[in-house]
C-alpha positions in Angstrom: -17.8 -19.1 45.1 -18.4 -22.4 42.7 -21.8 -23.5 41.1 -21.9 -26.9 40.1 -24.6 -27.2 37.6 -25.4 -30.6 35.1 -25.3 -29.3 31.2 -26.1 -32.0 28.3 -23.0 -32.6 26.1 -25.1 -30.7 23.1 -24.6 -27.8 25.6 -21.2 -27.9 26.6 -19.7 -26.3 23.8 -22.3 -23.3 23.8 -21.5 -22.9 27.8 -17.7 -22.9 27.0 -18.6 -19.8 24.9 -20.5 -17.7 27.1 -18.2 -17.9 30.2 -15.2 -17.0 27.5 -16.7 -13.6 27.0 -13.9 -11.2 28.6 -11.1 -12.8 27.2 -9.3 -10.9 24.3 -10.4 -12.4 21.3 -8.6 -12.7 17.5 -10.5 -12.5 14.6 -10.1 -16.2 14.1 -11.1 -16.6 17.9 -14.8 -15.1 17.2 -15.1 -17.2 13.9 -14.5 -20.0 15.6 -17.5 -19.4 18.0 -19.4 -18.2 15.7 -19.6 -21.7 14.1 -19.9 -23.6 17.5 -22.9 -21.2 18.1 -24.4 -22.2 14.6 -23.8 -25.5 14.8 -25.9 -25.7 18.4 -28.4 -23.3 17.8 -29.2 -23.8 13.6 -28.5 -21.1 10.9 -32.1 -19.8 10.9 -33.5 -16.8 12.4 -35.1 -17.6 15.9 -34.3 -20.5 17.9 -35.9 -23.4 20.0 -39.2 -22.4 21.5 -38.3 -23.9 24.7 -35.3 -21.3 25.0 -35.7 -18.1 27.0 -34.4 -16.3 24.0 -37.1 -17.4 21.9 -37.7 -15.3 18.6 -34.5 -14.1 18.8 -32.6 -13.9 15.8 -29.6 -16.0 15.8 -26.8 -13.8 14.9 -28.0 -11.3 18.2 -28.0 -14.5 20.5 -24.0 -15.0 19.2 -23.8 -11.7 20.1 -24.6 -12.2 23.6 -22.8 -15.4 24.3 -19.7 -14.0 22.3 -19.9 -10.9 23.8 -18.9 -8.6 20.7 -21.4 -6.8 18.8 -23.4 -8.0 16.0 -22.1 -5.9 13.5 -18.6 -7.3 13.9 -20.1 -10.8 13.5 -21.3 -9.9 10.3 -18.3 -8.5 8.8 -16.1 -11.2 9.8 -18.7 -13.4 8.5 -18.1 -11.5 5.1 -14.9 -11.5 5.1 -14.3 -15.3 6.1 -17.0 -16.3 3.3 -14.8 -13.7 0.0 -11.5 -14.1 1.3 -10.5 -16.1 4.0 -6.8 -15.1 3.8 -7.7 -11.5 5.1 -8.6 -12.8 8.4 -4.6 -13.3 8.6 -4.3 -9.8 8.0 -6.7 -8.7 11.1 -5.2 -11.1 13.2 -1.6 -10.0 12.5 -2.7 -6.0 13.3 -2.2 -5.4 9.1 -5.6 -4.1 9.2 -8.8 -3.4 11.2 -12.2 -5.6 10.8 -14.1 -2.4 9.5 -11.0 -1.3 6.9 -10.7 -5.5 6.0 -14.8 -5.4 5.6 -14.4 -2.3 3.1 -11.3 -3.9 0.9 -13.3 -6.9 0.6 -16.8 -5.4 -0.4 -14.4 -3.1 -3.1 -12.3 -6.2 -4.4 -15.6 -8.1 -5.2 -17.4 -5.0 -7.0 -13.9 -4.0 -9.4 -14.3 -7.7 -10.4 -18.3 -6.9 -10.9 -18.0 -4.0 -12.7 -15.1 -4.7 -15.0 -16.7 -8.1 -16.1 -19.5 -5.2 -17.3 -17.1 -3.0 -18.6 -16.7 -4.4 -22.2 -15.0 -1.5 -23.5 -12.2 -1.1 -20.5 -11.9 -5.4 -21.3 -11.3 -5.0 -24.7 -9.1 -1.9 -24.8 -6.8 -3.5 -22.3 -6.3 -7.0 -23.7 -4.8 -5.7 -27.0 -2.4 -2.9 -25.8 0.7 -4.6 -24.5 2.3 -0.8 -24.9 0.9 2.4 -24.1 2.7 5.5 -25.4 2.1 8.8 -24.4 3.7 12.5 -24.7 6.0 12.1 -22.2 5.5 8.5 -20.8 5.2 4.8 -21.5 3.5 2.0 -20.3 4.0 -1.8 -20.3 1.0 -4.3 -19.8 3.9 -6.7 -18.1 6.3 -8.1 -15.8 9.6 -5.9 -15.1 11.6 -9.2 -13.8 12.6 -8.5 -17.9 12.5 -4.9 -19.1 14.6 -5.7 -22.2 12.5 -2.6 -24.0 14.5 -0.5 -21.8 18.4 0.1 -22.9 21.5 -0.2 -20.1 21.5 3.0 -18.3 19.1 4.9 -19.7 17.1 5.9 -16.5 17.8 8.4 -13.9 16.0 7.2 -10.9 13.6 4.6 -10.1 10.7 5.4 -7.6 8.8 2.4 -6.5 6.7 0.6 -4.1 6.7 -3.5 -4.7 3.9 -5.9 -3.6 5.1 -6.6 0.3 5.3 -10.2 0.9 1.4 -12.1 1.9 -0.3 -9.1 2.4 -1.9 -8.1 -0.2 -3.8 -9.2 -3.3 -3.0 -7.2 -7.1 -5.7 -9.4 -8.9 -3.2 -11.0 -10.7 -2.3 -14.6 -10.8 1.6 -14.0 -11.5 1.9 -11.1 -8.8 4.9 -10.9 -6.7 4.0 -11.4 -2.8 2.0 -14.4 -2.8 5.0 -17.0 -2.4 5.2 -20.2 -0.4 8.0 -18.4 1.6 10.0 -15.0 2.2 13.0 -16.3 0.4 11.1 -17.5 -2.9 9.8 -13.7 -2.5 13.3 -12.0 -2.1 14.3 -14.2 -5.6 11.6 -13.0 -7.2 11.8 -9.2 -6.4 15.5 -9.6 -7.0 14.7 -10.2 -10.3 12.9 -6.6 -11.1 15.8 -4.9 -9.1 18.7 -6.5 -11.1 16.9 -5.4 -13.9 16.3 -1.6 -12.3 20.0 -2.0 -11.6 20.7 -2.4 -15.2 18.7 0.1 -16.5 19.9 3.0 -14.1 22.2 5.6 -15.2 26.0 5.3 -13.5 24.6 8.5 -11.9 21.5 7.3 -10.9 19.0 7.1 -7.9 16.6 4.2 -6.5 13.9 4.6 -3.9 11.7 2.1 -2.6 8.7 2.2 0.3 8.3 -1.0 1.9 6.7 -1.7 5.2 6.7 -4.7 7.4 4.3 -7.1 9.0 3.2 -9.2 11.3 3.5 -12.7 11.7 2.0 -15.1 14.4 2.3 -11.7 16.4 5.9 -10.8 16.2 7.3 -8.0 13.7 9.1 -9.8 10.7 11.7 -7.3 9.6 11.0 -8.3 6.1 11.6 -4.6 5.1 15.4 -4.9 5.9 15.8 -8.3 5.5 15.2 -7.1 1.6 17.6 -4.4 2.0 20.2 -6.7 2.7 19.3 -9.4 -0.2 19.2 -6.3 -2.7 22.7 -5.0 -1.5 24.1 -8.8 -1.9 23.1 -9.3 -5.3 24.3 -6.0 -6.7 26.8 -3.3 -5.8 24.2 -0.5 -4.3 25.7 2.1 -1.8 22.8 2.7 0.6 22.4 6.6 0.9 19.6 6.6 3.4 16.7 4.6 5.1 14.5 7.6 4.8 11.2 7.3 7.3 7.9 7.9 5.6 5.4 9.5 8.6 1.9 9.2 7.7 -0.1 12.1 9.1 -3.6 9.7 8.9 -2.6 6.5 9.4 -5.0 3.5 9.3 -6.7 2.7 12.4 -6.0 -0.9 13.3 -6.9 -3.1 16.1 -3.4 -3.2 18.4 -3.4 -5.2 21.4 -0.4 -4.8 23.0 2.1 -2.7 20.9 1.4 0.8 19.7 0.1 2.1 16.8 1.9 1.9 13.2 2.2 5.4 11.5 5.8 4.6 9.1 7.3 2.6 6.7 10.6 2.6 4.9 11.8 4.3 1.7 14.9 3.3 1.2 17.4 5.0 -1.0 20.3 3.7 -2.8 22.5 4.7 -5.5 24.5 3.6 -8.4 27.4 4.8 -7.9 28.6 6.3 -4.2 27.5 9.7 -4.6 24.6 10.3 -7.1 22.9 13.3 -9.2 22.2 15.4 -6.4 20.2 18.7 -7.3 21.5 20.8 -4.1 18.9 23.5 -4.4 16.2 20.6 -4.6 17.1 19.1 -1.5 16.9 22.0 0.6 13.6 23.1 3.4 12.4 26.0 5.1 14.1 26.1 7.9 11.4 25.5 10.9 14.3 28.0 13.4 12.4 28.5 16.8 9.5 27.1 15.5 11.0 23.4 16.8 8.1 20.5 16.9 6.2 22.1 13.8 6.4 20.8 10.7 5.1 22.1 7.2 1.5 20.8 6.0 1.8 18.4 3.9 0.6 19.1 0.5 0.7 22.9 0.9 1.4 25.3 -1.8 3.6 27.9 -0.8 3.1 31.5 -2.4 6.5 32.8 -3.1 8.3 32.4 -5.7 10.6 29.2 -6.2 8.6 27.0 -3.3 6.2 23.8 -2.7 5.5 21.5 -0.3 8.1 23.0 2.2 11.6 22.6 -0.6 12.5 24.6 -3.2 12.5 24.0 -6.6 15.5 23.2 -9.1 17.5 26.3 -10.1 16.5 28.5 -7.4 19.1 29.6 -4.7 19.4 28.2 -1.4 19.7 30.6 1.3 20.2 30.8 5.5 16.4 30.4 5.8 17.1 26.5 4.9 18.4 24.0 5.3 18.9 19.9 4.1 15.6 17.9 4.0 15.7 15.3 7.4 15.2 11.8 6.5 11.8 11.6 7.9 9.6 12.9 5.6 5.4 13.7 6.4 2.6 13.4 4.2 -0.6 11.8 4.1 -2.0 8.4 2.9 -3.5 7.8 -0.5 -7.1 9.0 -0.8 -6.9 8.6 -4.9 -10.4 7.6 -6.2 -10.5 6.3 -10.3 -13.8 6.5 -10.4 -14.0 10.3 -9.2 -10.8 11.4 -11.5 -10.5 9.1 -15.1 -14.0 7.4 -14.4 -13.5 3.8 -14.0 -14.6 2.2 -10.5 -11.3 0.6 -10.1 -9.9 -0.5 -6.8 -6.6 -0.6 -5.7 -5.1 -1.8 -2.4 -1.9 0.0 -1.4 -1.4 3.4 -3.8 0.9 6.4 -2.3 0.3 10.0 -3.3 2.1 11.4 -5.5 3.9 14.0 -2.9 5.4 11.0 -1.4 8.0 10.3 -4.9 8.3 14.5 -5.4 10.9 15.4 -3.5 13.0 12.2 -4.5 12.4 12.7 -8.2 13.6 16.9 -7.9 16.7 16.0 -6.3 18.1 13.3 -8.2 16.4 14.5 -11.4 16.5 17.3 -13.9 14.0 18.5 -16.7 13.4 15.7 -19.4 14.9 12.6 -17.0 13.6 9.4 -17.4 12.0 8.0 -14.0 10.9 4.4 -14.0 8.5 2.5 -11.6 8.9 -1.6 -11.8 5.4 -1.7 -10.3 3.0 1.1 -11.8 0.0 0.6 -9.9 -2.3 3.8 -10.5 1.4 5.7 -11.6 1.5 8.2 -8.9 5.1 8.2 -9.3 4.4 9.2 -13.1 1.9 12.0 -12.0 4.7 13.5 -9.6 7.4 13.2 -12.7 5.4 14.5 -15.7 4.3 16.9 -13.3 8.0 18.1 -12.7 8.5 17.9 -16.2 10.2 15.2 -16.4 9.4 11.9 -18.1 8.2 8.6 -17.2 8.5 4.6 -17.8 5.7 2.5 -15.9 5.2 -1.4 -15.8 2.5 -3.3 -14.4 0.9 -6.7 -15.1 -2.8 -5.4 -14.5 -3.6 -4.6 -17.5 -6.8 -2.5 -15.9 -4.1 -0.8 -13.8 -2.7 0.3 -16.9 -6.0 1.4 -17.9 -6.8 3.5 -15.0 -2.8 4.9 -15.3 -3.6 5.5 -19.2 -6.5 7.7 -18.4 -4.6 9.5 -14.7 -1.9 10.2 -17.0 -3.0 11.8 -20.4 -5.2 14.3 -17.8 -1.9 15.9 -16.9 -0.9 16.9 -20.4 2.9 18.0 -21.1 2.4 20.3 -18.2 5.4 20.7 -16.4 6.4 22.7 -13.1 6.3 26.1 -13.1 9.9 27.7 -12.9 11.4 24.1 -13.5 12.3 24.8 -17.1 
């Protein structure tokens, strides 16, 4: 059936929006329709008295006509007003609307609280290097690590900024380049330095995830890996899959939910230092398909999180750890832990670098993270009797790291000496 009606030019756009409810819409589509309806009804709490929806709030009217909840409209308009770039991350499947809303709100709170926290601002402005008993933190770019001697680092474990994905609150940060080639060039400067400072039998682990652009997966991690292999003589030992047991909810239209990222394991020589015992995990035997729960501390001697610690005997109940690592994503709160309410958009749990550190270093070796953030790598390194060096441009992140690492003291892993 066809119904022919006469409508005014003024009502045309509103009518088209109303008949477009059942189409799958991106966040930007919804915002475009919100803008149309706002122009027609006016950005006010009620509408014209000659309509059937007299007295109804403008947002409720838009919700009816667009076919999405009022709360969704409110969150999207808030995100658009305060960080319009995040709308692209929603539409590419990187974030859900709820997640993006929380991120933007937290970022604004972060800025306001830091502006009011004079003590933190005064401290972090003065200190370009912070030294503890078992760590050093540098408030500067890791594109030049002239403070570190050649071949002085045993292991690098890091998660660099992903391209065009997150904001780390610093104007000189990597990740905001105009093109992916420019991003690779900036990353190359950092990882050339990593190659220089790494010992001849050293190892490097780089955690990096992919993103979507215009609805298509970009394969950026592998493009990044090929760039590293091209500029320095790395040996690619493994591509480890970090399976996240609690992945963030994301809106997906015609694809599966992403629950992993890559950890590229590279060595400077054909075979770097390798502690065989620490690379072993408990054999599941007949318990096929089951996995040790991430973060579980086992009571029997010499074992934690399902793998052996250095110096313990390998028996028939153990096997070489496989290249799929299962842990949760991080829920670290700087406010709860060290009393500073600061947000970081991409922390990872200390459990992630721990098996890499144990299998590729000895007690007393130095571990480096050139993108230190809140120093999760440092927590893992120091907790296992290693030393730590971290670089980060953001002095607020460095201050959180200082307090976090100081809480650890000189504690070493039981049985690691």
